[in-house]
C-alpha positions as semicolon CSV with decimal commas, in nm:
position;residue;x (nm);y (nm);z (nm)
1;M;-0,001;0,000;0,002
2;G;0,160;0,327;-0,117
3;E;0,139;0,688;-0,007
4;E;-0,169;0,736;-0,228
5;A;-0,367;0,506;0,009
6;S;-0,654;0,674;0,191
7;E;-0,727;0,648;0,565
8;E;-1,023;0,421;0,478
9;D;-0,785;0,191;0,279
10;V;-0,549;0,160;0,575
11;L;-0,825;0,099;0,831
12;S;-0,988;-0,161;0,606
13;A;-0,655;-0,344;0,560
14;I;-0,595;-0,356;0,939
15;K;-0,947;-0,485;1,005
16;K;-0,888;-0,769;0,753
17;L;-0,556;-0,858;0,925
18;N;-0,729;-0,857;1,263
19;E;-0,966;-1,123;1,135
20;R;-0,699;-1,350;0,984
21;K;-0,607;-1,620;1,232
22;E;-0,275;-1,694;1,067
23;I;-0,162;-1,332;1,122
24;N;-0,030;-1,299;1,477
25;G;0,128;-0,954;1,471
26;I;0,061;-0,619;1,308
27;I;0,304;-0,331;1,281
28;V;0,223;0,019;1,155
29;E;0,526;0,202;1,032
30;L;0,515;0,559;1,165
31;P;0,496;0,838;1,079
32;L;0,199;0,802;0,843
33;P;0,111;1,047;0,567
34;K;-0,064;1,362;0,685
35;N;-0,397;1,256;0,541
36;I;-0,413;0,955;0,781
37;D;-0,497;0,979;1,150
38;S;-0,229;0,765;1,316
39;K;-0,425;0,749;1,644
40;K;-0,726;0,607;1,465
41;V;-0,510;0,355;1,280
42;L;-0,332;0,238;1,598
43;T;-0,654;0,199;1,794
44;T;-0,797;-0,021;1,510
45;I;-0,531;-0,287;1,564
46;N;-0,645;-0,583;1,774
47;P;-0,449;-0,528;2,104
48;D;-0,358;-0,902;2,102
49;K;-0,185;-0,847;1,764
50;D;-0,028;-0,514;1,855
51;I;0,329;-0,630;1,879
52;D;0,460;-0,273;1,882
53;A;0,242;-0,208;2,186
54;F;0,107;0,135;2,074
55;H;-0,259;0,056;2,119
56;P;-0,402;0,259;2,414
57;I;-0,491;-0,063;2,591
58;N;-0,128;-0,185;2,573
59;M;0,007;0,160;2,671
60;G;-0,231;0,161;2,968
61;R;-0,118;-0,183;3,075
62;L;0,242;-0,058;3,064
63;L;0,154;0,247;3,274
64;E;-0,026;0,021;3,523
65;G;0,287;-0,194;3,550
66;N;0,127;-0,506;3,409
67;P;0,219;-0,506;3,037
68;I;0,145;-0,790;2,796
69;F;0,349;-0,637;2,516
70;I;0,624;-0,377;2,568
71;P;0,719;-0,131;2,291
72;A;1,008;-0,292;2,115
73;T;1,250;0,002;2,115
74;A;1,195;0,082;2,481
75;Q;1,228;-0,284;2,566
76;S;1,566;-0,287;2,378
77;V;1,680;0,014;2,576
78;I;1,610;-0,153;2,908
79;E;1,757;-0,491;2,806
80;T;2,073;-0,314;2,696
81;I;2,108;-0,116;3,019
82;K;2,044;-0,425;3,242
83;R;2,329;-0,608;3,064
84;T;2,559;-0,314;3,131
85;T;2,478;-0,199;3,483
86;S;2,229;-0,237;3,764
87;I;1,935;0,005;3,727
88;D;1,806;-0,012;4,081
89;G;1,864;0,322;4,262
90;K;2,040;0,489;3,970
91;S;1,966;0,836;3,841
92;A;1,823;0,814;3,487
93;V;1,757;1,095;3,240
94;V;1,548;1,038;2,926
95;I;1,581;1,306;2,664
96;G;1,266;1,286;2,453
97;R;0,902;1,231;2,549
98;S;0,756;1,045;2,251
99;N;0,502;0,773;2,294
100;I;0,729;0,539;2,094
101;V;1,046;0,570;2,300
102;G;1,072;0,836;2,567
103;K;0,761;0,777;2,775
104;P;0,768;0,390;2,771
105;A;1,146;0,389;2,842
106;A;1,086;0,619;3,136
107;L;0,808;0,390;3,267
108;L;1,026;0,083;3,237
109;L;1,317;0,258;3,417
110;L;1,076;0,342;3,695
111;T;0,968;-0,021;3,711
112;E;1,337;-0,111;3,760
113;N;1,355;0,139;4,055
114;A;1,551;0,414;3,882
115;T;1,496;0,779;3,973
116;V;1,379;0,917;3,638
117;T;1,380;1,262;3,485
118;I;1,218;1,318;3,147
119;C;1,364;1,606;2,940
120;H;1,236;1,772;2,627
121;S;1,265;2,088;2,416
122;H;1,141;2,309;2,701
123;T;1,377;2,176;2,962
124;K;1,598;2,449;3,113
125;N;1,975;2,391;3,148
126;L;1,949;2,056;2,966
127;P;2,326;1,988;2,963
128;L;2,337;2,036;3,339
129;V;2,039;1,808;3,404
130;A;2,168;1,536;3,167
131;S;2,523;1,550;3,309
132;K;2,396;1,430;3,650
133;A;2,252;1,104;3,512
134;D;2,407;0,763;3,576
135;I;2,198;0,643;3,280
136;L;2,128;0,869;2,982
137;V;1,871;0,767;2,714
138;V;1,859;0,989;2,409
139;S;1,575;1,000;2,152
140;T;1,557;1,349;2,009
141;G;1,560;1,308;1,633
142;R;1,842;1,568;1,614
143;P;2,172;1,427;1,478
144;K;2,470;1,451;1,712
145;M;2,288;1,684;1,948
146;I;2,438;1,532;2,258
147;N;2,810;1,591;2,322
148;R;3,034;1,541;2,623
149;R;2,885;1,843;2,805
150;F;2,565;1,637;2,856
151;V;2,742;1,322;2,987
152;K;2,855;1,234;3,341
153;R;3,187;1,051;3,340
154;G;3,120;0,678;3,352
155;A;2,751;0,713;3,260
156;V;2,571;0,456;3,044
157;V;2,459;0,630;2,726
158;I;2,185;0,478;2,511
159;D;2,148;0,643;2,170
160;V;1,813;0,563;2,008
161;G;1,843;0,818;1,727
162;I;1,867;0,724;1,363
163;N;1,938;1,019;1,131
164;K;2,071;1,034;0,776
165;V;2,338;1,300;0,730
166;N;2,533;1,330;0,405
167;G;2,438;0,972;0,313
168;K;2,546;0,830;0,648
169;I;2,340;0,704;0,941
170;V;2,429;0,881;1,268
171;G;2,271;0,895;1,608
172;D;2,149;1,173;1,836
173;V;2,472;1,145;2,032
174;D;2,806;1,262;1,896
175;F;2,967;0,921;1,948
176;D;3,328;1,030;1,888
177;D;3,300;1,324;2,132
178;V;3,130;1,114;2,403
179;V;3,291;0,771;2,382
180;D;3,586;0,847;2,611
181;V;3,366;1,009;2,873
182;A;3,087;0,743;2,891
183;G;3,127;0,422;3,079
184;A;2,935;0,250;2,801
185;I;2,766;0,378;2,488
186;T;2,564;0,223;2,210
187;P;2,672;0,279;1,851
188;V;2,455;0,397;1,555
189;P;2,404;0,200;1,345
190;G;2,443;-0,140;1,501
191;G;2,309;-0,066;1,845
192;I;1,944;-0,033;1,969
193;G;1,804;-0,073;1,616
194;V;1,934;-0,428;1,579
195;L;1,797;-0,531;1,919
196;T;1,459;-0,373;1,843
197;T;1,411;-0,616;1,556
198;L;1,469;-0,905;1,797
199;M;1,221;-0,764;2,046
200;L;0,954;-0,746;1,774
201;I;1,018;-1,116;1,703
202;K;0,989;-1,187;2,070
203;N;0,657;-0,998;2,087
204;T;0,532;-1,185;1,780
205;I;0,604;-1,520;1,939
206;K;0,425;-1,417;2,256
207;A;0,128;-1,292;2,052
208;A;0,107;-1,627;1,864
209;K;0,108;-1,812;2,198
210;I;-0,170;-1,596;2,340
211;Q;-0,386;-1,625;2,031
212;N;-0,347;-2,003;2,012
213;N;-0,371;-2,068;2,392
214;I;-0,019;-2,203;2,411
215;E;0,153;-2,190;2,749
């Protein structure tokens, strides 16, 4: 389905996929064209097939602390941090408040007993706030925005950004400027993006088990 598709076309396609028993997972690639209401599209997905976990029911379950599916990118962020350092009791700063990454990542960090600060475009003294974090998660959509001024020495830095600059893929963190300050840092490409794909597969397997009553 190309960019010429109408909102009605997209909603109809999703409804048909909802009804097909052999389809266990549905993903909507965002952002959608301006003529299509993304909220309406996401709420049309059967929550049991919503492997990206953007349906309001799945987002609510996450907020409640009892998720069935966890947004794949945010899940990748947490799994990466947990394999690098203990989260419990750490100070975590999340730069970015999107429903896709920032908010769910912050909720998951809270679940792991971090003290969490969410920063955004209206945050005052952002470098100062960020530089106090033991764990820094960055999802701004602005290439190489974060340099060493934002990073506490020894901090774990998770770069979720994917930006194309002069034909190259770069993150939201200036890797070369930060790498010798951070205790650990994810590369772009080859970092969170790769793990996100695996988390989507994990969610798909879980969805298939739920829909087929498999323990």
